[in-house]
N, C-alpha and C positions, 0 to 999 in steps of 0.2 A: 377385789384384790387377796391372791394368798399369802394366808398368815401362814401356814405352817411351811417350814425349810427342812427338806428332810435332810437325811444326816449321809456323810460318803463322800470321797473326793468323787465320784465316778458322778455322781446329781452336782458337784463342782462345776465339772470341766462340761459334764454333758447340756443344759440347761441354759448357757447360753447361746454355745451354737445353736443348738434346737428354735429357741425364739429368732436367733439372727436371721434364722432359713427362713423363717417363718415372715415375718415383717424388712428386714434390712432386704432389699432389691440388689446393692449392691455387692455386700457380701453376693449372697442366692445363687449372682451369675460369676461371680469369681469363684463360692465354690463348687455349684455344679460344674462347670472350666475341667475343676479337675477330674471329672469322673468320667465312666463309659460318657456321658449325654450330655458331649462340650456341643453339644449342638442343637441343643436344647438349652442353651446357659442362663438366656434370656426368657426365663421362665415365671411363672404365679404359681405360687404354692398352694394347695389345700385344708393347709390345715386348721382351717372354721369348721371349713363338712367333716373333716373326722373329728372335730371337740362335738360337734352337734351327734353324731353318730355314733358319736361315742357318748353320750349323753352328760359333757359336759366335764369330764375329769376334773382334777386337778394341776396336774400336766400330762395335754393332751397326746403329746411327744411320745412317751412312757410307757413299760407296760404292757406292749402290741402282744398278741399272742390268739394263735391258732386251738383252738384248743378241742374242735372238735376232728381234727387230719389224723389219722397218724402214718404219713409218711417223716424219712427218717428225718426231714428239714422242721417238724411240727412237735412230732412224737411231742409229750410226754407236758404241754401248752409252753413251748418256748421259746422269748422271748425277745425281741432287737430293743435294743437301748434308745435310739434316737430310732422315727420312722416320719414321715413322711414322702407323701405322692402330690406330686411339679407336673404344668401341664403349657406347655404352647398353644397348642389346640386346643379347644376344652375333647374336641372323642378322641383322643391320644394321651393318653398320662402313664407317669412314670413312679415309680417309689424308689427312694430308697432308701435303705435296710443300714443302719452304721451303727457299728461296732465301736463303744469307747473303753480303751486300759489306757489309760494316767499309770504313769510312775509304780506305784505299791500294788495293779491289780497282772491277775499272772490270766494268760488266757493258752487252754490245753486243742489240743488240737479236735478231740472232738466234740466242742464247742463251735473251731471255728470253722472246720469241715459243713457243720448246719447253712452256716447262712446260707450258700448262697444256693443252695437248695428248697431253702424258706422261701428267699428272695422269687423264686421260680414258681414255685407252689400256689404262694398266696397271691402272687398274677395272673395263674393259671384258677384259680378257686378262692378266693376272695372269703375271711374270716367275717363274721359277720362283725355287723359296724364299722368295719374299712372300707374306704370309698372302690370302686371297682375303679382298677388300674392296668392295664394288656401287656406296659415293661415293666423292669426292675431292677438293680443294680447296687452291691452292697459296697461299702466302704471302710476299710479297720482304721479307727482316730484313735490315735494314739502318742506317750510319750517318745522320743526321738532320742534317748537316752534307753530306751528297750529296740532298737531298732534291730538289732544281733541275735538279743533273744527272739524274737517278733519271725526275723525271718523267712526263718522255717514255715511258716505259714500265712507268708501273703497268696501263697497261689486260690486260693481259700476263698481272697474274695476278688476283686473287681478292681476297688481300686485302695488306694491309702495315705492319709496324710494326718503332717505330727501336728499336736498344737502346739508348737513352735512356729511350723511353715506361717498356719494359720497367725496368729498372737508378732510377725510378725509387722504382718498386713495390718492387722484390725487388732490396738494394742488393748483396745475398747475391750474388746473381751476377755484377756488376759486379767481388767483389770475387774471387769464383770466376773471369773472365776476369786480373784480375791476378796471380794464384794460375798463372796456367798459364803466362802469357810472363814470367812468373821461374823457373821449369820449365826452359823453354826455351832463356833464357841465363844454364842453368848456374850458376841462383841468384844471381845476381848483379843 
């Protein structure tokens, strides 16, 4: 059991979604069907292998980066907010790189434009401690209130999805986000 709850809205928004992608087949299929991998929506998560290869970090889905690559997508150890690998056929694995932008967060073009590059790089030249995969996609996960501001950056992601779309279908995820916020504030 994890006793440390990281601070910040990004964690409160990302953690329930990352865990549901790993552990809830209904949510996973729904979410994957909203991406370029719609044909693979009925898939399995490789979160346990990611966790093992990363030597059991507190949050397996977080802080994945490729420090030995100098391409534009990876240079400087750029990370992805939520990372997971999935498969229908064990010989055909695909990854999702998910960028999380809550209402109070910003996204700069320089950051956004690296997401597709990084996803392609990792599929061709996987980082250490990340399982091999051959296809990759990117998702911008954001607050609907930021739509107009983020719209010019949408082309830098394969797909986009709002928290509100998720919460409307899976209200338990909103409940989990609110519970994390409460824990982060010391129960207040």
